C-alpha positions as CSV (number, residue, x, y, z in Angstrom):
1,M,116.1,119.8,92.0
2,E,116.3,116.0,92.3
3,T,114.9,116.3,95.8
4,A,111.9,118.2,94.6
5,A,111.3,115.9,91.7
6,S,111.5,112.8,93.9
7,F,109.2,114.4,96.5
8,I,106.5,115.1,93.8
9,L,106.9,111.6,92.4
10,I,106.5,109.9,95.8
11,L,103.6,112.2,96.6
12,S,101.8,111.3,93.4
13,V,102.2,107.6,94.0
14,Y,101.1,107.9,97.6
15,F,98.1,110.1,96.5
16,L,96.9,107.5,94.1
17,G,97.2,104.7,96.6
18,C,95.4,106.7,99.3
19,L,92.7,107.7,96.9
20,A,92.0,104.0,96.2
21,L,91.9,103.2,99.9
22,V,89.7,106.2,100.9
23,Q,87.2,105.4,98.1
24,G,86.9,101.9,99.6
25,V,86.0,103.4,103.0
26,V,84.1,106.5,102.0
27,R,81.8,105.6,99.2
28,P,81.5,108.2,96.4
29,N,77.9,109.2,96.0
30,R,75.8,111.7,94.0
31,K,72.4,113.1,95.0
32,L,70.1,115.2,92.9
33,V,68.8,118.0,95.1
34,L,65.8,120.0,94.0
35,E,65.5,123.6,95.0
36,A,62.3,124.6,96.8
37,N,61.2,127.7,94.8
38,H,62.7,126.8,91.5
39,K,62.4,123.9,89.2
40,K,66.1,123.6,89.0
41,A,68.1,120.6,90.3
42,Q,71.7,120.3,91.3
43,W,74.0,117.4,91.8
44,V,75.6,117.2,95.2
45,T,78.7,114.9,95.6
46,N,81.2,114.0,98.2
47,Y,84.1,114.0,95.8
48,P,86.0,117.1,97.2
49,K,85.9,115.4,100.7
50,I,87.4,112.2,99.2
51,I,90.1,114.1,97.3
52,S,91.1,116.4,100.2
53,L,91.3,113.5,102.7
54,S,93.4,111.5,100.3
55,F,95.7,114.4,99.6
56,G,96.1,115.1,103.3
57,I,97.0,111.5,104.2
58,S,99.4,111.2,101.3
59,L,101.1,114.6,102.1
60,L,101.5,113.5,105.7
61,T,103.0,110.1,104.8
62,T,105.3,111.6,102.2
63,L,106.7,114.1,104.8
64,I,107.2,111.3,107.3
65,A,109.0,109.2,104.6
66,Y,111.2,112.1,103.7
67,Y,112.0,112.9,107.3
68,L,112.9,109.2,108.0
69,F,115.0,108.5,104.9
70,L,116.8,111.8,104.4
71,S,117.7,112.6,108.0
């Protein structure tokens, strides 16, 4: 139980740090895209890309840290 709690705590700290770093490299942006046949508009963002990249990096670094310090 302690191992799982510490893993989640370290993962959340790494995620927030990686999120800040990735947002510095990949700028968040929003574009308003108009549909051709309709008069509707939709916002298109790159937020899922930023969040998934940050989570992947933080998960990888957390697993490396756990392997190094618990082995």
